[in-house]
N, C-alpha and C positions, 0 to 999 in steps of 0.2 A: 639287680633291682627286684624288689618284691612286687607281686601283683597287688592290685587293690584289695582283693579278698584276703590275701596273706597279711597285708598291713593291717586291715581291719581286725583280724583275729589276734594279732600281736598287740594291737592297741587295747583290745578288750582284756587281754591277759594282764597288761600293765595296770589298767584301770581297776580290775577286779582282784588283784593279788592280795591286798590287805584283808578283804572279806574271805577269800579262799584260805588264807593263812589262819585267820581266826577260827574258821570252821575246822581246819585240819588239827588245830591245837585244842579245840573245845573239849572240856572235861578232864584234861590232864592235870594231875596234881603237881605241886612244886617239885616233889622228889622224882616224878616221872620225867620232868624236864631235864634231869641230869643223865638220862639214858643216852648212851653213845649212838651217834649216827655212824653207820658202818664205814662209809667211804673215807672220812677224815678222822674218825674217833673223837669228834667234837660232841658235846652234848646238844640236845635239842635246843636248850637255852642259848648256847653259843651260836648255833645255826641261825636262830632268829635275829640275834644281834648282828651277826655277820651280814645277813640280808639287808639290814638297815644301812650298814656301811657300804656294801657293794652298790645298792640301788641309789644311795645318795651320790656316789661317784658317777653312776650311769647318767643320772639327771644332770649333774654338773658338766659331764662330757658332752651331752647333747646340746646343752645351752652354749657351750663353747663352739660347737660346730655351727650353730645358728648365728652366733654373734661375731665370729672371727672368720677370716679367710684361711682355709686349710690349716687349722690349728694342729699342733702336736698335742696328743692326748696323753695324760698320765693318770688315767682313772683306775690304776691298779690298786687293789687292796691286798695288803700282805696277809698271808694265812696266819701269821703270828698275831694279828689283831684279835683273832678269836680267843686268845688266851690272856688278853689284857683285863685288868680289874673291872672295867666297866661292863664286861660280859657276865658278871656275877649279879647284876641288877635284875629286878623282875623283868620279864619279857614285855610287860605293859609299856615300859619306857620306849623300847624299839617299835612296838606296835603303834604307838602314838606318832612316832617319826614316820613310819611307813604309811599310815593313813593320810597324814598331811602331805607327805612327799608325793605319793601316788595320785592324790587329788590334783595337785599342781601339775604333775608330770602329764597326766591324761589331758588336762585342760590345754597345756602348751601344745602337745602333740596333735590334738584334734583341731587346733587353730591353724595348722601349717598348710600352705599351698602345696600342690603336688611337686613343684620344682624343688622344694626344700629337702625332700627325701634323698636327693642325689648330691647334696652338699658334701664335699670331701673333707677328710681329716687324715692325719698320720697317726696310726696306732703306735703304741709304745715300742713295737719291733720295727717301725719304719714303713710298714705296708700301708697303702692307702685304703681307707674304708669310707663308707658313706653313712649318712644318718640311718638309712634302712638297715644297714648291718648292725648298728647299735641297738635299734629297736628289737631286732630278732634276738640278739645276744641277751639282752636283759629280760625279755619275755621268757626266753628259754631258761635262764638262770632261776627265775621265779618258779617255773614249772618243775625244774629239777629239785629245788628245795622242797616243794610240796610232795614230790614223789619220795624223797628221803624220809619225810615225816610219816607218810603213809606206810612206808616199808617198816619203820620202827614200830608203828602201832600194830601192824599185821604180825610182825615177828613176836611181839610181846603179848598179843591178844588183847589189845586195848581198844 
C-alpha cells in the first residue's frame, strides 16, 4: 500500500501529465516529432499516441477494479500498436484524448474513499494487484515518457 503522501504525488502526476507533456513537446516542429526515442526506436509522435493508448487502458482498468469484484485485467497495449496507421496523425489528436482522459481520471481518483485503494484485481499474469499498484504504474509510465522526450531533446540540442 502507498502512503497518503505517495498517493498524493502519484495523483498529481496523473492530473498534470497532459500539461507536462505539452510543455515537453512545445516548440517541436512536425519533422522533429519523427525523431526516434532511444529505447523503442519509436518516433516522438508514436510515443505520444502510445501514451494515449496506454493511459486509456489504465483508466479502464481502474474503473473495472472499482466496479467489479476482483476483476481480471487485460489492460495490456501491444507494442505493435505504435506502428499502426493512426499513429501517423498529428499529436494533437492524442493530446485531446489525454487532456479529457486525465481530467476524468483525476476526478474519479480524487473522489475515492481510502478503502478503495486496496481493492484487488488479477493482473494479466495472474498476480493480485490493488488499485494503489495501478496508480503507481500509470503515474510512472507518464514520468518515463516525459524523461524519454527530454532525453531526445537533450541529445539533439532542442
